[in-house]
C-alpha positions, 0 to 999 in steps of 0.5 A, a space after each residue: 306396306 307400299 305396293 307398286 302395281 303395274 297395269 298394262 292397259 289398251 291406249 284408249 280414252 277412258 281407261 285411266 278413269 275406269 281404273 281410278 274409279 275401281 280404286 275409289 269404289 274399293 276405297 284405296 288411296 293412291 300414293 302415286 300414279 304415272 302413265 305412259 306409252 310402252 314399247 308396244 304401240 297401242 299399250 300404255 303402262 300405269 304404275 300405281 303405288 298403294 299402301 295396303 296389306 298383301 290380301 287387299 292387293 291381291 283382291 285389287 289385282 283380281 278387280 283390275 283384271 275384270 276391266 275390259 281395257 286391262 291386259 296384264 297386272 302384276 305387283 313389283 313389291 316382292 321383286 328387285 326393282 329400280 324405282 325413280 321419281 322426278 321433282 322440280 322445285 322453285 326455291 328462293 335464291 337471292 345473292 346471299 344464298 345462291 352459293 349455298 343452294 348451288 352446293 346443295 344441288 351439287 351434293 344431291 346430284 340435282 340440276 338447276 334448270 332455271 335462274 332468275 334474279 330471285 329464284 332457281 328451278 332445280 330438277 332432281 331424279 332419284 328414289 322417294 327418299 332421296 327427293 324427300 331429303 333434298 326437300 327437307 334440306 331446301 325447305 329453310 331456304 324457302 320453297 316457292 313451288 314444287 311438282 313431282 311426277 310420281 313413282 315409275 318402277 321397272 323389275 331388274 334383270 332381262 326378263 319382263 315380269 309378265 310372261 305371256 299376258 294374263 292367260 287370255 293371250 291378249 299380250 301375246 296377240 299384241 306381240 304378234 301384231 308388233 312382229 308382223 309390223 317389222 320390215 322383212 330382212 332381205 338377203 343377198 
């Protein structure tokens, strides 16, 4: 089963290397990995998709917590989530097939972001199945090049999936720092 693991980590050099090395040492294959800034300065969010059983993922989460720069880890696999992937696909587009490719792009709600005399670059965002289907439909026209960002995921609803950090108060510590950086409101 695919598991989507989200790790909040310190935004410091070497953290990604340490996390990926842990996966390598424990013999986990990473299907997708994305990293980006969060709403809290100094914290990055890693979204990691692995194909493994429940027990192995629980063990992996325990190992992740042992890394110094890991603040919070949670498995989104059993929660209602919104998952997205982005792909850019360069496809052969000559005078004979441009209209067909444009119709396919419209059906999948993708966008043509670059046009040359003999190719299109198409951007598509959606879940993995939608993008895989789009690629399958474009393949007969001749895919020249393709790049995908990897899965990003977010739990549905108002509350974040992490209550107050991992029990050691680190996430709460960041929230307090962020609150002190907010400007004071003036009353008149």
